[in-house]
N, CA, C, O and the ligand as a Tripos MOL2 file, in Angstrom:
@<TRIPOS>MOLECULE
protein
  237   235    60     0     0
PROTEIN
NO_CHARGES

@<TRIPOS>ATOM
      1 N           0.8140   -1.1580    0.0420 N.3       1 MET1
      2 CA          0.0400    0.0110   -0.0540 C.3       1 MET1
      3 C           0.8550    1.2560    0.0120 C.2       1 MET1
      4 O           1.9630    1.2800    0.5490 O.2       1 MET1
      5 N           0.2780    2.3120   -0.5550 N.am      2 ARG2
      6 CA          1.0480    3.4600   -0.5710 C.3       2 ARG2
      7 C           0.6890    4.4390    0.5430 C.2       2 ARG2
      8 O          -0.4350    4.3560    1.0390 O.2       2 ARG2
      9 N           1.4920    5.2990    0.9480 N.am      3 SER3
     10 CA          1.1680    6.2220    2.0230 C.3       3 SER3
     11 C           0.3350    7.2260    1.3700 C.2       3 SER3
     12 O           0.2360    7.3220    0.1460 O.2       3 SER3
     13 N          -0.3090    8.0300    2.2790 N.am      4 GLN4
     14 CA         -1.0400    9.0930    1.8360 C.3       4 GLN4
     15 C          -0.2920   10.3060    1.5840 C.2       4 GLN4
     16 O          -0.2980   11.2790    2.3380 O.2       4 GLN4
     17 N           0.3860   10.2120    0.4400 N.am      5 HIS5
     18 CA          1.2340   11.4440    0.1340 C.3       5 HIS5
     19 C           0.9130   12.0490   -1.2540 C.2       5 HIS5
     20 O           1.1920   11.4770   -2.3080 O.2       5 HIS5
     21 N           0.3600   13.1380   -1.1780 N.am      6 SER6
     22 CA         -0.0130   13.7790   -2.6110 C.3       6 SER6
     23 C           0.9660   14.9600   -2.9020 C.2       6 SER6
     24 O           1.5350   15.5520   -1.9860 O.2       6 SER6
     25 N           1.1150   15.2370   -4.0590 N.am      7 LYS7
     26 CA          2.1070   16.0910   -4.5260 C.3       7 LYS7
     27 C           1.8100   17.5840   -4.2030 C.2       7 LYS7
     28 O           2.7440   18.3500   -3.9660 O.2       7 LYS7
     29 N           0.5330   17.9990   -4.1910 N.am      8 ASN8
     30 CA          0.1040   19.3320   -4.0060 C.3       8 ASN8
     31 C          -0.5340   19.5660   -2.6530 C.2       8 ASN8
     32 O          -1.3660   20.4670   -2.5390 O.2       8 ASN8
     33 N          -0.2040   18.8290   -1.6460 N.am      9 VAL9
     34 CA         -0.7290   18.9580   -0.3690 C.3       9 VAL9
     35 C           0.1930   19.7890    0.5590 C.2       9 VAL9
     36 O           1.3800   19.4940    0.6950 O.2       9 VAL9
     37 N          -0.3710   20.8100    1.1770 N.am     10 GLY10
     38 CA          0.3940   21.7250    1.9250 C.3      10 GLY10
     39 C           0.4870   21.2220    3.4120 C.2      10 GLY10
     40 O           0.1970   20.0610    3.7020 O.2      10 GLY10
     41 N           0.8660   22.0600    4.2550 N.am     11 PRO11
     42 CA          0.8750   21.7300    5.6830 C.3      11 PRO11
     43 C          -0.3340   21.1850    6.2870 C.2      11 PRO11
     44 O          -0.2940   20.2690    7.1080 O.2      11 PRO11
     45 N          -1.4740   21.7740    5.8620 N.am     12 SER12
     46 CA         -2.7830   21.2880    6.4150 C.3      12 SER12
     47 C          -3.7600   21.8670    5.6410 C.2      12 SER12
     48 O          -3.5600   22.8440    4.9190 O.2      12 SER12
     49 N          -4.9210   21.2380    5.7800 N.am     13 ASP13
     50 CA         -6.2140   21.9270    5.1710 C.3      13 ASP13
     51 C          -6.7140   22.9110    6.0840 C.2      13 ASP13
     52 O          -6.8740   22.7140    7.2880 O.2      13 ASP13
     53 N          -6.9740   24.0620    5.4230 N.am     14 ILE14
     54 CA         -7.4860   25.1350    6.3500 C.3      14 ILE14
     55 C          -9.0090   25.3630    5.7830 C.2      14 ILE14
     56 O          -9.3090   25.5500    4.6040 O.2      14 ILE14
     57 N          -9.8830   25.3050    6.8880 N.am     15 LEU15
     58 CA        -11.2440   25.4330    6.7050 C.3      15 LEU15
     59 C         -11.5270   26.9200    6.7260 C.2      15 LEU15
     60 O         -11.0040   27.6250    7.5890 O.2      15 LEU15
     61 N         -12.3130   27.4090    5.8330 N.am     16 LEU16
     62 CA        -12.7440   28.7500    5.7150 C.3      16 LEU16
     63 C         -14.2570   28.7980    5.5720 C.2      16 LEU16
     64 O         -14.8160   27.8660    4.9940 O.2      16 LEU16
     65 N         -14.9640   29.8210    6.0580 N.am     17 PRO17
     66 CA        -16.4330   29.8050    6.0820 C.3      17 PRO17
     67 C         -16.9460   30.0370    4.6200 C.2      17 PRO17
     68 O         -17.9710   29.4680    4.2460 O.2      17 PRO17
     69 N         -16.2740   30.8310    3.8300 N.am     18 SER18
     70 CA        -16.9360   31.1640    2.5340 C.3      18 SER18
     71 C         -15.9060   31.8650    1.6290 C.2      18 SER18
     72 O         -14.9780   32.5590    2.0440 O.2      18 SER18
     73 N         -16.1930   31.5920    0.3180 N.am     19 ARG19
     74 CA        -15.3860   32.3920   -0.7740 C.3      19 ARG19
     75 C         -15.9510   33.6700   -1.0120 C.2      19 ARG19
     76 O         -15.5250   34.3620   -1.9370 O.2      19 ARG19
     77 N         -16.9810   34.1000   -0.1810 N.am     20 GLY20
     78 CA        -17.8060   35.3460   -0.4850 C.3      20 GLY20
     79 C         -17.0030   36.5970   -0.1710 C.2      20 GLY20
     80 O         -17.5300   37.6930   -0.3640 O.2      20 GLY20
     81 N         -15.8860   36.5190    0.2540 N.am     21 VAL21
     82 CA        -15.0150   37.6770    0.2960 C.3      21 VAL21
     83 C         -13.8290   37.6360   -0.7070 C.2      21 VAL21
     84 O         -13.3740   36.6060   -1.2040 O.2      21 VAL21
     85 N         -13.3870   38.9180   -0.9380 N.am     22 LYS22
     86 CA        -12.2510   38.9330   -2.0100 C.3      22 LYS22
     87 C         -10.8430   38.3620   -1.5020 C.2      22 LYS22
     88 O         -10.0210   37.7450   -2.1810 O.2      22 LYS22
     89 N         -10.7620   38.6910   -0.2310 N.am     23 THR23
     90 CA         -9.4140   38.2440    0.2240 C.3      23 THR23
     91 C          -9.4350   37.6210    1.6500 C.2      23 THR23
     92 O         -10.3630   37.9050    2.4070 O.2      23 THR23
     93 N          -8.5370   36.8630    2.0000 N.am     24 LEU24
     94 CA         -8.5290   36.2510    3.3160 C.3      24 LEU24
     95 C          -7.0880   36.2450    3.8300 C.2      24 LEU24
     96 O          -6.1810   36.5030    3.0400 O.2      24 LEU24
     97 N          -6.8330   35.9700    5.0890 N.am     25 THR25
     98 CA         -5.5690   35.8220    5.5650 C.3      25 THR25
     99 C          -5.1760   34.3220    5.9540 C.2      25 THR25
    100 O          -5.8930   33.6920    6.7310 O.2      25 THR25
    101 N          -4.2140   33.8560    5.4900 N.am     26 CYS26
    102 CA         -3.9650   32.4880    5.6710 C.3      26 CYS26
    103 C          -3.5740   32.2330    7.0830 C.2      26 CYS26
    104 O          -2.5390   32.7370    7.5190 O.2      26 CYS26
    105 N          -4.3420   31.4770    7.8340 N.am     27 PRO27
    106 CA         -4.1530   31.1710    9.2690 C.3      27 PRO27
    107 C          -2.8310   30.5990    9.5780 C.2      27 PRO27
    108 O          -2.3720   30.6540   10.7190 O.2      27 PRO27
    109 N          -2.2540   30.0950    8.6710 N.am     28 HIS28
    110 CA         -1.0260   29.3220    8.7790 C.3      28 HIS28
    111 C           0.1390   30.2090    8.7990 C.2      28 HIS28
    112 O           0.9360   30.1650    9.7370 O.2      28 HIS28
    113 N           0.2830   31.0450    7.7730 N.am     29 CYS29
    114 CA          1.5000   31.8710    7.5970 C.3      29 CYS29
    115 C           1.1300   33.4490    7.5810 C.2      29 CYS29
    116 O           2.0080   34.2990    7.4340 O.2      29 CYS29
    117 N          -0.1240   33.7460    7.7300 N.am     30 TRP30
    118 CA         -0.6470   35.1260    7.9090 C.3      30 TRP30
    119 C          -0.2100   35.9150    6.6410 C.2      30 TRP30
    120 O           0.2970   37.0330    6.7260 O.2      30 TRP30
    121 N          -0.4270   35.2870    5.4780 N.am     31 THR31
    122 CA         -0.1870   35.9590    4.2440 C.3      31 THR31
    123 C          -1.6390   36.1960    3.5710 C.2      31 THR31
    124 O          -2.4570   35.2810    3.4730 O.2      31 THR31
    125 N          -1.8810   37.5140    3.1160 N.am     32 ALA32
    126 CA         -3.0950   37.9160    2.3960 C.3      32 ALA32
    127 C          -3.2250   36.9450    1.2180 C.2      32 ALA32
    128 O          -2.2480   36.6820    0.5160 O.2      32 ALA32
    129 N          -4.3520   36.4480    1.0180 N.am     33 GLN33
    130 CA         -4.5940   35.5800   -0.1280 C.3      33 GLN33
    131 C          -5.8350   35.9990   -0.8160 C.2      33 GLN33
    132 O          -6.6880   36.6040   -0.1670 O.2      33 GLN33
    133 N          -6.0320   35.7100   -2.1860 N.am     34 ARG34
    134 CA         -7.3340   35.9800   -2.7760 C.3      34 ARG34
    135 C          -8.0320   34.6910   -2.5460 C.2      34 ARG34
    136 O          -7.4120   33.6330   -2.4380 O.2      34 ARG34
    137 N          -9.3290   34.7810   -2.4700 N.am     35 THR35
    138 CA        -10.1600   33.5910   -2.1790 C.3      35 THR35
    139 C         -10.4680   32.7730   -3.4930 C.2      35 THR35
    140 O         -11.1400   31.7430   -3.4430 O.2      35 THR35
    141 N          -9.9500   33.2720   -4.6730 N.am     36 GLU36
    142 CA        -10.0360   32.5960   -5.7820 C.3      36 GLU36
    143 C          -8.9780   31.3840   -5.8260 C.2      36 GLU36
    144 O          -9.0660   30.4550   -6.6290 O.2      36 GLU36
    145 N          -8.0960   31.4980   -4.9840 N.am     37 ARG37
    146 CA         -7.0710   30.4170   -4.8750 C.3      37 ARG37
    147 C          -7.6340   29.1990   -4.0340 C.2      37 ARG37
    148 O          -8.4730   29.3730   -3.1490 O.2      37 ARG37
    149 N          -7.1930   28.1240   -4.3180 N.am     38 ASP38
    150 CA         -7.5840   26.9240   -3.5500 C.3      38 ASP38
    151 C          -6.4650   26.5540   -2.6810 C.2      38 ASP38
    152 O          -6.6290   25.6080   -1.9100 O.2      38 ASP38
    153 N          -5.3370   27.1860   -2.7070 N.am     39 PHE39
    154 CA         -4.3210   26.9140   -1.7320 C.3      39 PHE39
    155 C          -3.5480   28.2490   -1.4450 C.2      39 PHE39
    156 O          -3.6480   29.2390   -2.1700 O.2      39 PHE39
    157 N          -2.7950   28.1840   -0.3590 N.am     40 CYS40
    158 CA         -1.8960   29.3600   -0.2080 C.3      40 CYS40
    159 C          -0.6410   29.3790   -0.9570 C.2      40 CYS40
    160 O           0.0900   28.3880   -0.9640 O.2      40 CYS40
    161 N          -0.3410   30.4850   -1.6090 N.am     41 CYS41
    162 CA          0.7410   30.5590   -2.5590 C.3      41 CYS41
    163 C           2.1010   30.6170   -1.7660 C.2      41 CYS41
    164 O           3.1720   30.5600   -2.3710 O.2      41 CYS41
    165 N           2.0370   30.7230   -0.4880 N.am     42 ARG42
    166 CA          3.1570   30.8740    0.2720 C.3      42 ARG42
    167 C           3.4610   29.6120    1.0690 C.2      42 ARG42
    168 O           4.5810   29.1100    0.9700 O.2      42 ARG42
    169 N           2.6260   29.1220    1.7760 N.am     43 CYS43
    170 CA          2.9230   27.9590    2.5860 C.3      43 CYS43
    171 C           2.3010   26.6450    1.9900 C.2      43 CYS43
    172 O           2.6060   25.5270    2.4080 O.2      43 CYS43
    173 N           1.4410   26.8660    1.0220 N.am     44 GLY44
    174 CA          0.8490   25.6370    0.3160 C.3      44 GLY44
    175 C          -0.1850   25.0880    0.9500 C.2      44 GLY44
    176 O          -0.6070   24.0400    0.4610 O.2      44 GLY44
    177 N          -0.7840   25.5580    2.0320 N.am     45 ALA45
    178 CA         -1.9460   25.1130    2.7640 C.3      45 ALA45
    179 C          -3.1810   25.0800    1.8420 C.2      45 ALA45
    180 O          -3.4500   26.0100    1.0820 O.2      45 ALA45
    181 N          -3.8270   24.0920    1.9380 N.am     46 ALA46
    182 CA         -5.1190   23.9400    1.1140 C.3      46 ALA46
    183 C          -6.2780   24.6980    1.7250 C.2      46 ALA46
    184 O          -6.5470   24.6120    2.9240 O.2      46 ALA46
    185 N          -6.8930   25.3730    0.9500 N.am     47 PHE47
    186 CA         -8.1060   26.1030    1.4920 C.3      47 PHE47
    187 C          -9.3030   25.4340    1.1520 C.2      47 PHE47
    188 O          -9.5450   25.1360   -0.0180 O.2      47 PHE47
    189 N         -10.1430   25.1500    2.1720 N.am     48 ARG48
    190 CA        -11.4680   24.4120    1.9410 C.3      48 ARG48
    191 C         -12.4870   25.3130    2.4000 C.2      48 ARG48
    192 O         -12.3970   25.8190    3.5190 O.2      48 ARG48
    193 N         -13.5080   25.5700    1.5860 N.am     49 TYR49
    194 CA        -14.6360   26.4130    2.0060 C.3      49 TYR49
    195 C         -15.7990   25.7050    2.2960 C.2      49 TYR49
    196 O         -16.2720   24.8720    1.5230 O.2      49 TYR49
    197 N         -16.3190   26.0200    3.4610 N.am     50 LEU50
    198 CA        -17.3460   25.1930    4.0490 C.3      50 LEU50
    199 C         -18.5500   25.2240    3.1440 C.2      50 LEU50
    200 O         -19.2230   24.2130    2.9440 O.2      50 LEU50
    201 N         -18.7980   26.3220    2.6320 N.am     51 ASP51
    202 CA        -20.1080   26.4040    1.9180 C.3      51 ASP51
    203 C         -20.0490   25.5510    0.4970 C.2      51 ASP51
    204 O         -21.0600   25.1760   -0.0960 O.2      51 ASP51
    205 N         -18.8870   25.3440    0.1180 N.am     52 GLU52
    206 CA        -18.6990   24.4240   -1.0640 C.3      52 GLU52
    207 C         -18.4920   22.9820   -0.5980 C.2      52 GLU52
    208 O         -18.7540   22.0600   -1.3710 O.2      52 GLU52
    209 N         -18.0310   22.7490    0.6420 N.am     53 GLU53
    210 CA        -17.9270   21.3850    1.1190 C.3      53 GLU53
    211 C         -19.2640   20.7370    1.1980 C.2      53 GLU53
    212 O         -19.3740   19.5600    0.8560 O.2      53 GLU53
    213 N         -20.3080   21.4300    1.6320 N.am     54 ARG54
    214 CA        -21.5660   20.7810    1.6620 C.3      54 ARG54
    215 C         -22.2560   20.6120    0.3010 C.2      54 ARG54
    216 O         -23.2230   19.8620    0.1730 O.2      54 ARG54
    217 N         -21.7760   21.2740   -0.6450 N.am     55 GLY55
    218 CA        -22.4140   21.1540   -1.9380 C.3      55 GLY55
    219 C         -23.7810   21.9060   -1.9200 C.2      55 GLY55
    220 O         -24.6590   21.6330   -2.7390 O.2      55 GLY55
    221 N         -23.9240   22.8040   -1.0190 N.am     56 ALA56
    222 CA        -25.1170   23.5050   -1.0310 C.3      56 ALA56
    223 C         -24.9320   25.1000   -1.3830 C.2      56 ALA56
    224 O         -23.9070   25.7080   -1.0760 O.2      56 ALA56
    225 N         -25.8460   25.6000   -1.9430 N.am     57 ARG57
    226 CA        -25.7470   27.0460   -2.3430 C.3      57 ARG57
    227 C         -26.1080   27.8610   -1.0520 C.2      57 ARG57
    228 O         -27.0290   27.5580   -0.2940 O.2      57 ARG57
    229 N         -25.3110   28.8790   -0.9040 N.am     58 VAL58
    230 CA        -25.5140   29.7710    0.3160 C.3      58 VAL58
    231 C         -25.9360   31.0840   -0.2330 C.2      58 VAL58
    232 O         -25.2900   31.5230   -1.1850 O.2      58 VAL58
    233 N         -26.8350   31.7040    0.1910 N.am     59 GLY59
    234 CA        -27.2620   33.0060   -0.1770 C.3      59 GLY59
    235 C         -28.5550   32.9880   -1.0110 C.2      59 GLY59
    236 O         -29.0510   34.0430   -1.4050 O.2      59 GLY59
    237 ZN         -0.2580   30.1960    4.0450 Zn       60 ZN60
@<TRIPOS>BOND
     1     1     2 1
     2     2     3 1
     3     3     4 2
     4     3     5 am
     5     5     6 1
     6     6     7 1
     7     7     8 2
     8     7     9 am
     9     9    10 1
    10    10    11 1
    11    11    12 2
    12    11    13 am
    13    13    14 1
    14    14    15 1
    15    15    16 2
    16    15    17 am
    17    17    18 1
    18    18    19 1
    19    19    20 2
    20    19    21 am
    21    21    22 1
    22    22    23 1
    23    23    24 2
    24    23    25 am
    25    25    26 1
    26    26    27 1
    27    27    28 2
    28    27    29 am
    29    29    30 1
    30    30    31 1
    31    31    32 2
    32    31    33 am
    33    33    34 1
    34    34    35 1
    35    35    36 2
    36    35    37 am
    37    37    38 1
    38    38    39 1
    39    39    40 2
    40    39    41 am
    41    41    42 1
    42    42    43 1
    43    43    44 2
    44    43    45 am
    45    45    46 1
    46    46    47 1
    47    47    48 2
    48    47    49 am
    49    49    50 1
    50    50    51 1
    51    51    52 2
    52    51    53 am
    53    53    54 1
    54    54    55 1
    55    55    56 2
    56    55    57 am
    57    57    58 1
    58    58    59 1
    59    59    60 2
    60    59    61 am
    61    61    62 1
    62    62    63 1
    63    63    64 2
    64    63    65 am
    65    65    66 1
    66    66    67 1
    67    67    68 2
    68    67    69 am
    69    69    70 1
    70    70    71 1
    71    71    72 2
    72    71    73 am
    73    73    74 1
    74    74    75 1
    75    75    76 2
    76    75    77 am
    77    77    78 1
    78    78    79 1
    79    79    80 2
    80    79    81 am
    81    81    82 1
    82    82    83 1
    83    83    84 2
    84    83    85 am
    85    85    86 1
    86    86    87 1
    87    87    88 2
    88    87    89 am
    89    89    90 1
    90    90    91 1
    91    91    92 2
    92    91    93 am
    93    93    94 1
    94    94    95 1
    95    95    96 2
    96    95    97 am
    97    97    98 1
    98    98    99 1
    99    99   100 2
   100    99   101 am
   101   101   102 1
   102   102   103 1
   103   103   104 2
   104   103   105 am
   105   105   106 1
   106   106   107 1
   107   107   108 2
   108   107   109 am
   109   109   110 1
   110   110   111 1
   111   111   112 2
   112   111   113 am
   113   113   114 1
   114   114   115 1
   115   115   116 2
   116   115   117 am
   117   117   118 1
   118   118   119 1
   119   119   120 2
   120   119   121 am
   121   121   122 1
   122   122   123 1
   123   123   124 2
   124   123   125 am
   125   125   126 1
   126   126   127 1
   127   127   128 2
   128   127   129 am
   129   129   130 1
   130   130   131 1
   131   131   132 2
   132   131   133 am
   133   133   134 1
   134   134   135 1
   135   135   136 2
   136   135   137 am
   137   137   138 1
   138   138   139 1
   139   139   140 2
   140   139   141 am
   141   141   142 1
   142   142   143 1
   143   143   144 2
   144   143   145 am
   145   145   146 1
   146   146   147 1
   147   147   148 2
   148   147   149 am
   149   149   150 1
   150   150   151 1
   151   151   152 2
   152   151   153 am
   153   153   154 1
   154   154   155 1
   155   155   156 2
   156   155   157 am
   157   157   158 1
   158   158   159 1
   159   159   160 2
   160   159   161 am
   161   161   162 1
   162   162   163 1
   163   163   164 2
   164   163   165 am
   165   165   166 1
   166   166   167 1
   167   167   168 2
   168   167   169 am
   169   169   170 1
   170   170   171 1
   171   171   172 2
   172   171   173 am
   173   173   174 1
   174   174   175 1
   175   175   176 2
   176   175   177 am
   177   177   178 1
   178   178   179 1
   179   179   180 2
   180   179   181 am
   181   181   182 1
   182   182   183 1
   183   183   184 2
   184   183   185 am
   185   185   186 1
   186   186   187 1
   187   187   188 2
   188   187   189 am
   189   189   190 1
   190   190   191 1
   191   191   192 2
   192   191   193 am
   193   193   194 1
   194   194   195 1
   195   195   196 2
   196   195   197 am
   197   197   198 1
   198   198   199 1
   199   199   200 2
   200   199   201 am
   201   201   202 1
   202   202   203 1
   203   203   204 2
   204   203   205 am
   205   205   206 1
   206   206   207 1
   207   207   208 2
   208   207   209 am
   209   209   210 1
   210   210   211 1
   211   211   212 2
   212   211   213 am
   213   213   214 1
   214   214   215 1
   215   215   216 2
   216   215   217 am
   217   217   218 1
   218   218   219 1
   219   219   220 2
   220   219   221 am
   221   221   222 1
   222   222   223 1
   223   223   224 2
   224   223   225 am
   225   225   226 1
   226   226   227 1
   227   227   228 2
   228   227   229 am
   229   229   230 1
   230   230   231 1
   231   231   232 2
   232   231   233 am
   233   233   234 1
   234   234   235 1
   235   235   236 2
@<TRIPOS>SUBSTRUCTURE
     1 MET1         2 RESIDUE 1 A MET
     2 ARG2         6 RESIDUE 1 A ARG
     3 SER3        10 RESIDUE 1 A SER
     4 GLN4        14 RESIDUE 1 A GLN
     5 HIS5        18 RESIDUE 1 A HIS
     6 SER6        22 RESIDUE 1 A SER
     7 LYS7        26 RESIDUE 1 A LYS
     8 ASN8        30 RESIDUE 1 A ASN
     9 VAL9        34 RESIDUE 1 A VAL
    10 GLY10       38 RESIDUE 1 A GLY
    11 PRO11       42 RESIDUE 1 A PRO
    12 SER12       46 RESIDUE 1 A SER
    13 ASP13       50 RESIDUE 1 A ASP
    14 ILE14       54 RESIDUE 1 A ILE
    15 LEU15       58 RESIDUE 1 A LEU
    16 LEU16       62 RESIDUE 1 A LEU
    17 PRO17       66 RESIDUE 1 A PRO
    18 SER18       70 RESIDUE 1 A SER
    19 ARG19       74 RESIDUE 1 A ARG
    20 GLY20       78 RESIDUE 1 A GLY
    21 VAL21       82 RESIDUE 1 A VAL
    22 LYS22       86 RESIDUE 1 A LYS
    23 THR23       90 RESIDUE 1 A THR
    24 LEU24       94 RESIDUE 1 A LEU
    25 THR25       98 RESIDUE 1 A THR
    26 CYS26      102 RESIDUE 1 A CYS
    27 PRO27      106 RESIDUE 1 A PRO
    28 HIS28      110 RESIDUE 1 A HIS
    29 CYS29      114 RESIDUE 1 A CYS
    30 TRP30      118 RESIDUE 1 A TRP
    31 THR31      122 RESIDUE 1 A THR
    32 ALA32      126 RESIDUE 1 A ALA
    33 GLN33      130 RESIDUE 1 A GLN
    34 ARG34      134 RESIDUE 1 A ARG
    35 THR35      138 RESIDUE 1 A THR
    36 GLU36      142 RESIDUE 1 A GLU
    37 ARG37      146 RESIDUE 1 A ARG
    38 ASP38      150 RESIDUE 1 A ASP
    39 PHE39      154 RESIDUE 1 A PHE
    40 CYS40      158 RESIDUE 1 A CYS
    41 CYS41      162 RESIDUE 1 A CYS
    42 ARG42      166 RESIDUE 1 A ARG
    43 CYS43      170 RESIDUE 1 A CYS
    44 GLY44      174 RESIDUE 1 A GLY
    45 ALA45      178 RESIDUE 1 A ALA
    46 ALA46      182 RESIDUE 1 A ALA
    47 PHE47      186 RESIDUE 1 A PHE
    48 ARG48      190 RESIDUE 1 A ARG
    49 TYR49      194 RESIDUE 1 A TYR
    50 LEU50      198 RESIDUE 1 A LEU
    51 ASP51      202 RESIDUE 1 A ASP
    52 GLU52      206 RESIDUE 1 A GLU
    53 GLU53      210 RESIDUE 1 A GLU
    54 ARG54      214 RESIDUE 1 A ARG
    55 GLY55      218 RESIDUE 1 A GLY
    56 ALA56      222 RESIDUE 1 A ALA
    57 ARG57      226 RESIDUE 1 A ARG
    58 VAL58      230 RESIDUE 1 A VAL
    59 GLY59      234 RESIDUE 1 A GLY
    60 ZN60       237 GROUP 0 **** ****
């Protein structure tokens, strides 16, 4: 069996409430990021948006 090692996975997944804002601050490295990104360009942490995780529309 292979270990769970993926090429584009950063330090950790970071859960964020919504992509409804233009920018956010990465809680891992405190760098400002655009929410259009799916991961932090600095530390590589994956951004996961709760409103998308559920697959439900919000608003
Ligand atoms: Zn970061």
